[in-house]
Structure formats: structure tokens, C-alpha cells
C-alpha positions in Angstrom: 135.3 121.1 109.2 136.1 120.2 112.8 137.1 123.9 113.2 133.6 124.9 112.1 132.2 122.4 114.7 134.3 123.9 117.5 133.2 127.4 116.5 129.5 126.3 116.4 129.9 124.6 119.7 131.4 127.8 121.1 128.4 129.7 119.6 126.0 127.3 121.2 127.7 127.5 124.6 128.1 131.3 124.6 124.6 131.8 123.3 123.3 132.5 119.8 123.7 136.3 120.3 127.5 136.0 120.1 127.4 135.1 116.4 128.3 138.7 115.2 129.4 139.5 111.7 132.3 141.5 113.1 133.2 142.8 116.6 131.7 146.3 116.0 128.6 145.5 113.9 125.1 144.9 115.1 123.9 141.3 114.7 121.9 140.8 111.5 118.2 140.8 112.1 116.5 137.9 110.4 112.8 137.4 109.8 113.0 134.0 111.4 115.5 132.1 113.5 114.6 129.0 111.5 112.7 128.4 108.3 111.8 124.8 107.4 110.9 123.7 103.9 108.6 120.6 104.2 106.0 119.9 106.9 106.3 116.1 107.0 107.2 114.1 110.1 110.8 115.5 110.3 110.0 119.1 109.5 107.1 119.4 111.9 109.1 117.8 114.7 112.1 120.0 114.1 110.0 123.2 113.9 107.9 122.5 117.0 110.9 121.6 119.2 112.9 124.6 117.9 110.0 126.8 118.8 109.8 125.3 122.3 113.4 126.3 122.7 112.4 129.9 122.0 113.2 130.2 118.3 111.0 132.1 115.9 110.0 129.5 113.3 108.4 129.5 109.8 107.6 126.4 107.8 106.2 125.9 104.3 104.4 123.0 102.7 102.6 122.3 99.4 98.8 122.2 99.3 97.2 119.0 100.5 96.4 116.1 98.1 96.5 112.3 98.6 98.6 111.9 95.5 101.8 114.0 95.6 103.5 115.8 92.7 106.0 118.6 92.4 103.3 121.1 93.4 101.0 119.0 95.7 101.8 117.6 99.1 100.2 118.4 102.5 101.1 118.9 106.1 101.9 115.6 107.6 103.9 114.5 104.6 104.3 111.1 103.0 103.9 109.0 106.2 100.6 110.5 107.2 99.0 111.2 103.8 100.4 108.6 101.4 102.6 106.3 103.4 102.7 104.4 106.7 99.3 105.5 108.0 97.0 104.8 105.0 99.0 101.7 104.2 98.5 100.3 107.7 94.8 101.0 107.4 94.7 99.0 104.2 96.7 96.2 105.8 94.1 96.0 108.6 91.4 95.9 106.0 93.1 93.2 104.0 93.7 91.1 107.1 90.0 90.6 107.8 89.5 88.5 104.6 91.8 85.6 105.7 90.8 86.0 109.3 87.1 85.5 108.4 88.1 82.3 106.6 89.9 81.1 109.7 87.0 82.1 111.9 84.8 79.3 110.5 87.0 76.7 112.2 86.4 78.6 115.5 82.7 78.1 115.2 81.7 81.3 113.4 78.9 80.4 110.9 79.6 82.8 108.0 77.9 82.9 104.6 79.9 81.2 101.8 80.3 84.5 100.0 81.9 87.4 101.8 81.8 90.7 100.0 84.4 93.5 100.3 83.5 97.1 99.7 86.7 98.9 98.6 85.0 102.3 98.3 83.9 102.2 101.9 87.4 101.5 103.2 88.9 104.2 100.9 86.4 106.7 102.2 87.3 105.9 105.8 91.0 106.1 105.0 90.7 109.5 103.4 88.7 110.8 106.4 91.5 109.6 108.7 94.3 111.3 106.7 92.3 114.5 106.5 91.8 114.4 110.3 95.5 113.7 110.9 96.7 116.5 108.6 94.4 118.9 110.6 96.0 117.7 113.8 99.5 118.3 112.4 98.5 121.9 111.5 97.2 122.4 115.0 100.4 121.1 116.5 102.3 123.7 114.5 100.1 126.6 115.5 100.0 125.6 119.1 103.8 125.7 119.1 103.7 129.2 117.6 105.2 128.1 114.3 104.0 130.2 111.3 102.8 127.9 108.4 102.9 129.1 104.8 101.1 127.1 102.1 103.2 127.1 98.9 106.4 125.9 97.3 109.6 126.8 99.1 113.0 127.1 97.7 116.4 128.3 98.9 117.6 131.5 97.2 120.6 132.3 99.5 122.4 130.8 102.4 120.0 132.7 104.7 117.1 133.3 102.4 114.0 131.4 101.3 111.3 132.1 98.7 107.8 130.8 99.0 105.6 130.7 95.9 101.9 130.9 97.1 99.0 129.2 95.4 98.1 132.4 93.4 101.7 132.6 92.1 102.8 135.5 94.3 106.3 135.1 95.8 107.2 135.8 99.5 110.9 136.2 100.5 112.1 135.7 104.1 115.5 135.7 105.7 116.4 133.1 108.2 119.4 132.5 110.5 119.0 128.7 109.8 117.3 126.9 107.0 116.2 123.3 107.3 115.4 121.2 104.3 112.9 118.4 105.1 111.2 117.7 101.8 111.3 113.9 101.9 111.3 111.6 98.9 109.0 110.4 96.2 108.3 107.3 94.3 110.4 106.8 91.1 109.4 105.1 87.9 111.7 102.8 85.9 112.3 103.6 82.2 110.1 100.9 80.6 108.1 101.3 77.4 104.5 102.1 78.5 105.6 103.2 81.9 102.9 105.9 81.9 100.3 103.1 82.2 101.6 102.1 85.7 101.0 103.6 89.1 103.1 104.2 92.2 102.3 103.7 95.8 100.7 107.2 95.9 98.0 106.2 93.4 97.7 102.7 94.8 96.4 104.1 98.1 93.7 106.1 96.3 92.4 104.0 93.4 88.8 104.5 92.7 88.2 100.8 92.0 89.9 97.7 93.6 92.0 96.1 90.8 91.1 92.5 90.4 94.4 91.5 88.6 97.6 93.3 89.5 101.3 93.1 88.6 103.8 94.6 91.1 107.3 95.3 90.0 109.8 95.5 92.9 111.1 93.4 95.8 111.2 96.0 98.6 108.9 96.5 101.5 106.3 98.6 99.6 106.1 95.8 96.9 105.5 93.0 99.4 103.1 95.1 101.5 100.9 95.9 98.5 101.1 92.2 97.4 99.6 91.3 100.8 97.0 94.0 100.8 95.6 93.3 97.3 95.8 89.5 97.8 94.0 89.8 101.2 91.2 91.7 99.4 90.8 88.9 96.9 92.8 90.2 93.9 95.1 88.1 91.7 98.7 89.3 92.4 101.9 88.7 90.4 105.0 90.0 92.1 108.1 90.4 89.9 111.5 91.2 91.4 115.1 91.1 90.3 116.7 89.0 93.1 116.0 85.4 94.0 114.1 86.5 97.1 112.2 89.7 98.0 113.4 92.2 100.6 117.0 92.6 99.7 119.0 93.8 102.7 117.0 91.9 105.3 118.1 88.6 106.9 118.1 85.9 104.1 116.4 83.3 106.3 113.6 85.8 107.1 113.3 86.7 103.4 112.7 83.1 102.5 109.9 82.9 105.1 108.2 86.0 103.7 108.4 84.5 100.2 107.0 81.2 101.4 104.2 83.0 103.3 103.3 85.1 100.2 103.1 81.9 98.1 101.1 80.2 100.8 98.5 83.0 100.4 98.6 82.6 96.7 100.7 85.5 95.5 102.4 84.5 92.3 106.1 85.1 92.7 108.4 85.8 89.7 112.0 85.9 91.0 114.8 87.2 88.8 112.2 88.9 86.6 111.7 92.5 85.4 109.2 94.0 83.0 110.1 94.8 79.4 106.9 96.5 78.2 103.4 97.6 79.2 100.7 97.9 76.4 97.2 99.2 76.8 94.6 96.7 75.4 90.9 96.2 75.5 91.1 93.8 78.4 93.3 96.1 80.5 97.1 96.3 80.4 99.3 93.6 78.8 102.5 93.2 80.8 105.5 91.6 79.1 108.3 90.3 81.3 112.0 89.9 80.2 111.3 86.1 80.2 108.7 86.5 77.5 105.7 85.9 79.7 102.5 87.9 79.1 100.1 88.9 81.8 96.8 90.8 81.3 96.0 92.9 84.4 93.9 95.9 85.6 96.8 97.7 87.3 100.6 97.7 87.3 102.4 99.0 90.5 105.9 100.2 90.2 107.5 99.8 93.7 111.0 100.5 92.5 112.4 102.8 95.1 112.2 106.4 96.0 114.3 109.5 95.2 114.9 112.6 97.3 112.8 115.7 96.6 115.5 118.2 95.8 115.0 119.0 92.1 113.2 122.3 92.5 114.8 123.5 95.7 117.6 125.5 94.0 120.2 124.0 96.4 123.1 123.6 94.1 122.8 127.2 92.9 123.4 128.3 96.5 126.3 125.9 96.9 124.7 123.0 98.8 126.3 119.7 98.0 124.1 116.8 96.7 125.1 113.2 96.1 124.5 111.5 92.7 121.0 110.5 93.7 120.1 114.1 94.5 120.2 113.5 98.3 121.4 116.4 100.4 124.9 115.6 101.9 125.0 116.3 105.6 127.4 115.7 108.5 126.6 113.7 111.6 124.7 116.7 113.0 122.5 117.0 109.9 124.4 120.1 108.7 125.2 120.7 105.0 128.5 122.2 103.7 126.8 125.6 104.0 126.8 126.3 107.8 123.3 127.9 107.9 121.6 125.2 105.9 120.6 121.8 107.4 118.7 118.8 106.2 116.9 115.8 107.8 114.7 112.9 106.8 114.4 111.1 103.5 115.9 114.0 101.6 119.3 113.1 103.1 118.8 109.4 102.1 120.4 108.1 105.3 117.9 105.7 107.0 114.5 106.4 105.4 112.1 105.7 108.2 109.6 108.1 109.8 110.8 107.6 113.4 114.3 108.3 112.2 113.3 111.6 110.7 111.6 112.4 114.0 114.9 111.6 115.9 116.9 113.7 113.4 114.4 116.6 113.8 114.5 116.4 117.6 118.3 116.4 117.8 118.7 119.1 115.2 116.5 121.4 117.4 118.6 120.4 120.5 121.9 121.1 118.7 120.9 124.4 117.1 118.5 126.0 119.6 118.9 123.8 122.8 122.6 124.4 123.3 123.4 120.7 123.3 125.4 119.2 120.4 123.4 116.0 119.7 123.9 113.5 116.9 121.5 110.8 115.9 122.4 107.2 116.8 121.6 104.8 114.0 122.4 101.6 115.8 119.6 99.1 116.8 116.8 100.9 115.0 113.8 98.5 114.7 111.6 98.4 111.7 108.8 96.4 110.3 107.5 95.3 106.9 103.7 95.1 107.1 103.2 92.2 104.7 100.7 89.6 106.1 101.9 88.2 108.5 104.5 91.0 109.2 108.2 90.9 109.4 110.0 92.9 112.1 113.7 93.2 112.9 116.2 95.1 115.1 120.0 95.0 115.1 122.1 92.9 112.7 120.9 90.3 110.3 122.9 87.0 110.2 124.7 88.1 107.1 125.7 91.5 108.7 126.8 89.8 111.9 129.1 87.5 110.0 130.5 90.4 108.0 131.2 92.4 111.1 132.3 89.5 113.3 135.4 89.6 115.5 134.7 86.1 116.8 132.2 83.2 116.5 128.5 84.0 116.0 125.7 81.9 117.6 122.3 81.7 115.8 119.2 80.7 117.8 115.9 80.1 115.9 112.4 79.0 116.7 110.0 78.0 113.9 106.5 77.0 114.9 102.9 77.0 113.8 101.1 79.7 115.8 98.6 78.4 118.3 95.7 80.1 116.5 96.6 78.2 113.3 96.3 74.8 115.0 92.5 75.2 115.1 92.1 77.2 111.9 94.2 74.7 110.0 96.2 77.5 108.3 99.6 76.2 107.3 101.9 79.2 108.0 105.0 79.1 110.2 106.2 81.8 112.4 110.0 82.2 112.6 111.9 84.0 115.3 115.6 84.4 115.4 118.4 85.8 117.7 122.0 86.5 116.6 124.5 86.3 119.5 128.2 87.2 119.9 129.7 83.9 121.2 132.4 85.6 123.2 130.5 88.4 124.9 127.0 86.7 124.9 125.6 90.0 123.6 122.5 89.8 121.5 123.4 91.5 118.2 120.1 91.1 116.3 116.6 89.8 116.5 114.0 89.2 113.8 110.5 87.7 113.6 108.1 86.9 110.8 104.7 86.2 112.2 101.5 87.7 113.7 102.2 90.8 115.9 105.9 90.9 115.0 106.1 94.7 115.1 104.4 94.9 118.5 106.8 92.3 119.9 109.9 93.7 118.3 109.5 97.1 119.9 110.1 95.7 123.3 113.0 93.6 122.1 114.5 96.8 120.6 114.7 98.3 124.1 116.6 95.2 125.3 119.1 95.5 122.5 119.5 99.3 123.1 120.4 98.4 126.7 123.0 95.9 125.5 121.2 92.7 126.7 122.9 89.4 126.7 121.5 86.0 125.8 121.7 85.0 129.4 119.4 88.0 130.3 117.0 86.9 127.7 117.1 83.3 129.1 116.5 84.5 132.7 113.4 86.6 131.6 110.1 84.8 132.4 107.9 84.4 129.4 104.2 85.4 129.0 102.2 82.2 128.4 100.6 81.4 126.0 102.1 83.9 123.6 104.4 83.8 120.6 106.6 86.5 122.2 107.7 84.1 125.0 109.7 82.1 122.3 112.3 84.9 122.5 113.1 84.0 126.1 113.0 80.2 125.7 115.4 79.6 122.9 117.8 77.4 124.8 119.7 75.4 122.1 122.0 76.8 119.5 120.7 76.3 115.9 124.1 76.8 114.5 127.5 78.3 115.4 129.3 80.2 112.7 133.0 80.0 113.2 135.0 83.3 112.8 137.2 83.3 109.7 139.7 86.0 109.2 139.2 88.0 106.1 141.5 86.8 103.3 144.2 89.2 102.2 146.4 89.2 99.1 149.6 89.8 101.2 
């Protein structure tokens, strides 16, 4: 494979025109330099940037609909239409309920009963995603990218087929094909599973469900628990582990769980669902512990799977992993040199800004003449539960696992200033993980108001390799929660390095 890379590097340096089939033959004339399947965040970014480098680019996307299926999607993809954007709008909407409660302590004379109009928020949300999908279409046309509406599939190493809405098929040849079809929610195989919804439908329900069961412990599950609870619904959250948010720092997971409980979300750890039954009152949910809950809606937030089923990739020789994700090298290239893949369909790090990074660097590598591979270290992310959790770098558990020496942990737990007047009992926790020998900050996390806004700045510091001494010498902004990150003077605990045990 390294030989292929040296060859591709030579091609890139010598210019694309040198890629002849043989010394005497004319170069093959393709309809497009690049054809992209999927116009979500990654696909749109890759196609726009490739076009800016002078490539002739085509892209195809399924027709717009807020709820996706194998034949419905929309320009903008999951993030814009049925992911991060509408979710954040609902998080804002849900935050006002508790905020209005807190406002009374600040002198705001509010009526005892505060009504919430779900339909009004839903209408505003839909207006916004329609506006954004229009903007994405304009971005493509302004960049000179030709957009096709229909279902794309790969029919050869340099050929794509687009099935249009009326069923007619268009065939195009392309020097490079980029798969950027993302992922979709998956449903567990539970009797009565057709009665449940996924995050797609949850963002577009006609009525606000008053009683909800959520199955799952990931970020989508805890975000929807916060959203519906903030809007006044009764929420039961069932998850397999002892704490939600597997993979995040354990101390932060415990804070999220405590905050959810503090806001009266009913947590059911080490619990899964055994059956859903339609009844006169709604849906009867049975857990594996024998509990029965009667609810209006059941949300399955049980992970997502890559959208590769209908792309015909294996038929043309592209390797997929056992989950159906497209296998790629560090430059996002598949085992077929003319076919590439980025974003959730590769199941690397499934975040919108990561897909944007991969799309940018794909364009730079293939059409910009600069071999560029994505860097997955110190990528910040946020879970928009209420209050939110945001992290960058290593968790305490990861740091211990990767340690070559002692680890220092600094924490600050406090009641935010706003809560001292409102009386809300909800602690913010902030945490820094430091390498004792080098003083380098390896990870930062925060659960509390504005966590994502604060963590973005901290992420820059970690990307620059900041030390704890540099954090300490930075002057804080007062009064703010963020200043706690530069005033953690005393070590909470030191974790001594222990050499991995061997059987030798």
C-alpha cells in the first residue's frame, strides 16, 4: 500500500495530468473529476473545496425530509436536518422552563402556571432547517458544484449511477468517487420495536409526549431526557451500564447522572427493555427487571449504523467492516484507489466538525497537491444535556491507561453563582488531567452551564500543548465559571504509575 501512496504522491506532485493509462494512450476523459454521494456536512465541504481547487464536481443527495429513510434525506444531512441543529434548538427551548422557575428568585413575578406550546417551537425548528438546507444548496451552486437529486450508487471504480425521483437512471464517470452518506439510527430487536421511535421522529413529533421511556445511555439519550424533562414530561431513562455516557470520564458521568436525577429524570441503570405492547392508555413498556411503565412514546437511542446498504460498494470491491462501515486509510482512501470515504460512513470519530476536517483534507490531498491526513488528537466535543458536559483530550481513565508516569488530577466542584440566588442545588464540576513529569495538560472536562463555549477555548490551549503552569499563569475572567480552569492550585489526587503486569 505504501507503494500506492508513493505513486499517488508522485501523481499529486507531477500534476493530475500525468496519470495516464499507458505511455502512448490519451488520458481517459471523465464526466467529473469528483463525484460525491451524500450532501451532508462532509460531502458538501469536500465538494466545495475540491471545486475551489479547480475540479469539476458532481454531488447527489436524496430528496429533503425531516425524517430520513433509505430514499429520503436532504442537502445538509443529519446534522442540519435531524441532528445537532434541531436538537440544539430544542435544548434552548427546554432550558427556558427551569430558567423561568429560577427567575422568580431574581424578582421576576411570573404566573404560577407557565404554558409551553410544542407546536410553535416545532414550526420554528422546521422553518430553520428548511432555511439552512437552502443555504447549503446555494453554497454548492456558488462553488460551481452540480447537484443531482436522487439516490446514488457506485457501479464501477470510476462510475456512479443516480436514480432520479421519477425512476430514471443517470450514469456518470468520475476520476474520483467520494462516499459521504453518513449514518442512521438503528433499532434493537425487541418485541414491539415498531411502536418505538428514533431521534429522527423525536425531533418532529406532532404532539409533545407527556410520558416517555428512553432506551440508551449515549449522548442522544441523555440529551432527549433533558429536552423532554425541561418541557415538563415524565422521563424514564433505561441504560445497560451503571452510569450513562460510556466512554466519557467516569467522574463526569456521575455528575451528569446526579444532575439528571436532580431535575427529576427517573434513571434505570443496568436495565434494558424486554417488550413493548400497544394498549388503550398508550404503550406498555416491560423492562428486563419485570417493571411495567405506561407511556406515550418510547425512544430508542441505541446507536447508529453507517449508510452503506444500498451503495453497491462490495460488488465493486470496496472493503467494509462488520458494521458496514467503509474501511479507509489515514488519507480517507478505500482499498480501491479511485474511491474515498469520509464522515460517519467510515465510523471513525462520528462528529460533524470531524467530517468537515476529513472533507477539507481529502480535497487538499486529491486536488490541492498536498498530502494531508486528519489529526484526531484533542478533538473537543459536547453533550447538550441540561446543564451540558464538554470535554477535550483524555479522560482520567484513558490517561491512566496510556500513562508513562504519574498522573495529577485537579478538580473544582462548586455551586454556580447564579444558583446561590435561585436556590437550585446543582453543582458544576471542572477537571484537568496533567502529566506529572512534563506538566502537560492531557485532558479537560466540565459539566455545567456554558461548558461547550468554555471548552472550545481550552481545546486551543491543549492543541498548543499547554502546561499546567501556563494555565496557572493565565489571569482569570471574574466573575465567571471559566476562571476556575486557571485557579486550580492544589492537586485533588496523584495517581502513581504502575507498570503493566506481564505473565513473564
